[in-house]
Every structure is written in C-alpha cells, then in structure tokens.
N, C-alpha and C positions, 0 to 999 in steps of 0.2 A: 807859712801857719798862722793861724789867728793869733792875736796878742794874749793869748790867755795867760792866765797867773799861773802860775806852776809854785807850786807851796814847795814845803817841808818835807822830808822823806817820812814817804807813810807805812811801808813797806820794805823792810831790809832783808836781803838773803847771804848769810854768812857763812861758809866753807860748807856748802850743804856736800856729802859722798853719798849715794845710794849705790847699794849692790843687790845683786839678785843672786843668791848661791857665789859662784865664783866669778860671776860679769858686771864688770862696773857700769853702772847705768849714768851716772854724775861723779864728777870727780874734782873738790874743792871748789865750789862754783859760789861767787859772792857777785851781787848788784844789787841796787837797789830803784823803789820805786818810788815817785813825789808824786805828790798832791797833784791832782788833774791834768796830770801827764798822759800821753798813748806811749807807752812803753812795749815795744816791739820782743820776739826772742824769737831768732833763726838759726835758721842751720840745715845742712842736708840732713834728708831721712833717716833715722835711727843715731841724730844726734842727741837725743835728750830730751827732747823739747817737752812732750807732753809729759814725762818721768818728773820735770821740773814742776809743769803746773801741778799735778799728781801730789807733789810735796808742800805744795803753797796750800792746798785746798783740804788737806787732811786724808785724801787715800793712801798715799805711802807714808810712813816713818823713814826717815834717811837714819843713815846708822850714824853720822855724822854731822855738824855744825848745827846751827839754831836760826829761827824767824821771829824776825821782832814785828810786830804791825802797831803800831800807834801806841809805840815805846813800851808793849808789853812782849818779853820775848820765850817761846815757846820751841825745845828742843824735838816735840813731835805737834803738830797742830791736829784737833779732833774734827772731822768733816761737820758735825753738828755746830758746834762751836765757832768755827772759821764762817760758817752763814749767820749766825747769831751776831757774831761781831760786825757782820758787813761787807763780808768777800762772796761775790755772786761767781756762777762760772755758767758757760756753757761747752756742750760736748761736741766732741770730732762728728761722734755718730748719734742722730738727733735721737735724742731721750724722751719724746714727747707720747700723750696716749691718743692714739691713731682715732680710736672712735670718739675722742671726746672733741668738742667743739673748742673754735680758738678760745672762744672767751672761758672756758672753762679750764682751757689748757695755761692760759695766762695768770686764770684765778687761783692757781695751785700753786704758782708762785709765792702767793700773799700768806700760804698757810704756818708763816714764823712769825708774821706780823697779827693774827690772829688770836685774841685774848682770852674774849670769852669762854665759856666752858662748851662742853657738846651737847649737853640737853638744854642751854638757853639757844644754841644755834639750831639744831633740830626744830626747836619752837618756836624759835626766829620772836623770841622774847627782848623787852624793850634794850635793856645796852646791846645784845646781839646782834639785832636788829637795824640799830643804828649804826652799830659796827659794819655788817655786811653792807649797806649803803655807802659808806666810806669807803669799803674796799673794792665794790662796785666802780665807783667814781673812778678810784686808779688805775683800776684796769681799762677803764675806756678812753681814760686820757691817753696810758700806752697805746692802745689800740689806735688812739686819733693818730700819736706821734709817729708809728709805725705805718700807716696808710694801711692797714687792713679791716677798715669798715665794713668793705661789701663780705667780707668771710666771715664777720662777728658767730655765725651761726652754724657754719661750715667743719664737719667734721675733719680734725687735721692732715687724716689720712687721704683726702680726698685731693687737695692741694698741691700745687707744683710744689718742686723741692724748694727752690728762692726762697716761696715764701713760708713754708716749713723750717725755715732756717729762722725766718722775721719772726716767726711765732716763739720759734727756742729762745734768741732774741729779748723778746716781751716777757716770756716768763722768767729771766734771769732779772729784768729790770723791775717785774713787779715786788722781787725783794726788797728794792731800794737799795742796792749793793754803795758801797764805797769805793770798792774796787771790783772791778768784772774782770774777769777772766775770761778772756775768748779763745777755745780752741779750734784754730781753722775755720774763723764765721767764713771763708768764702769758697771753700774747698767743693770741687763738683759744678762751681756756679760757671755761668756762660759772661760776657763781657758785661752784659746790659745787668742782671741779677749784682753780678760783682761792685758795679758802681753803685746801685741801690742800697747795697749792705756796706761801703766805704762812707758813703754821706752818713748812714744813719749811725756808724761809729763815732765817724766826726760830730754830729750834732747830740749822741749822747752824752760827749766828753764837754762840749761845750753847751748845753741849754741845764742837764743834768749836773754838770760840774763832776762825773763820774771819774774817776781813775781807770784808765784800762791798760791792761795786759794782755797781750796780741801774740797769738802766735798764727804766722802765717807764710806760706810758699813763694805765695807771686809777689817778686822782692819790687815789681814794679809799684804795688799796691804797699809793701812796709815803708819802702822810699817817701811814697807822696804823704801817707797819713801821720807817720811816728813824728815823734818828739826826741825820743833815743831808742838804741837797737842794741841788743847785746846778742852776739852770735855763739853757737853752741857745735863744735864739731866731735864727735865721738866722746860725748857725754864731756868734753874740756868746755872752758871759754877761752876764744880766741880772738875775740873784740867786743868792745862795748863804747857806743857813742853815737854822737849826731847820725842821722844817714849819711851824710858827705864823708865823716870819718870811715866810719864802716865800710862805706862804697869803697873808698881809697887805701885799705887795710890791706897790706899782699898777704897776710894768713887767711883773710877771709877770702879774698880774690882768690888763693890757691885752693882753699877748701871749695868754692861752690864749681871751678873748672876742674881740678881732678888732679890739679901738677903737682902736690903734696903726694899722693898716695900713688 
C-alpha cells in the first residue's frame, strides 16, 4: 500500500437491518469508512453487499439503524441528497446512455454541479458559458485521466465492455464525490481489463483523494487494493479488518469454502 494519510471516520454505518417482506437482507450491520481509504465489502452471492450500498446511497430505506456521513446522521438517506452531499456511485449493470458519446456521458455526471438556469444554458450567455467551459475542462481532465481520449466522440454503445465500465467510472468521478461507491467495477472483465481498472481505482484514491467503498468478487483484487475489508454472509457481518486479518478469519474461510453450510 502507498503511505497515504488515512483520516477520521467519514461514513459510519450503525446497526442497519433491512427486510423485504419476511426476508432479512441485512441484519444488524455496523462498520465505518475512514477518509481516503479503500474499504471493500465482500461476501458470497446473496450476502447482502449491493443491498448495503443501496442503503448508503438512498435506494433502500432500512427498517433499523442509521448512517452518519460527515457528522450528520440519517435514518434514511435520500438519493438526490446523497449525491449533493458528495457520495457517488457506479452500478453493476451499466446505466450509461448508449447512444451518446463518451464526452456527453461523462458530462451528464456534472449535472449536480451546474448552477446556471436552463434558459441561460440554452442561450450560452455570460455566466452559463463560462460555467460550461469550466465543466468541459473538468470532463476533459477525467477523459485524460482514464486514458480514453481516442473515444471522446464515440457513442458509448460501440465501445468494448471494459471501456464502457471506465466511462461509467468517469461519470461518477465527474460529480467530484468525496466517497465513491463501486458496485463490482471489475465484473465480467478479462485479466487485462481488471488490471487497468485496479490501477484507476488506486489512482482515483491516490490522486483525487477520493474515499472508495468497493464491492468486488475477485478476492485477489480485494486483497491487493483494499485498506480494510468487511465481510458479509447471509446478510450478517462475519468479519472486519485488514486484508490479512480477514484472510485468516476462520468464519470467513468457512463461508467462502462452504464448510459452515
């Protein structure tokens, strides 16, 4: 790991329980995320990982527990408010605008930052024009950072999957989030694409100072890039610590190798 300065707790998840009808998706889950760290959430299929991210970014309202972000505590986070406060998100299933260019897709991530009204934007007058230039510069920096300059004008639907995932990351970065939630950013990728994505996640963390919360199935990836790992199984927390602590935790080993069930 780089000698980065990990700060105080920025996001604190306390006693979250989530049920759908009679089904318990999450039971009494607590963990925290520190500023500037890469925090992984792992676990077998159906462990509740995506449900946990959905509670953090306001898609689901948990029946119990609370989430504290930068000292403000919420029983239920509202999706728009979460984004405005500085929590960005990528999704497992790409939610990109397939017919739009790479540039326009990433630009769509700037919507929350655009201050001028629609009429001024349409006419590109004065402050709106200056603002658009600033937004375009920010988007161009992200395109350079993600090494997708060659595809700026290409409709996203025409790109290979690994590059589409990169555009999805770019759109989330365009919001300038303080905390970035990544839901299986490497799913479906080949080895080379995974290595690229790992490098970008580490660089986002390092160069932008963005705190990253990551769900990932590839244990090798998780152990390589995470500072701390929380492990879920059947909606319960069974492990939490450094990659080494988690790797040697007997409950985690049995959950992954199936000896407990």
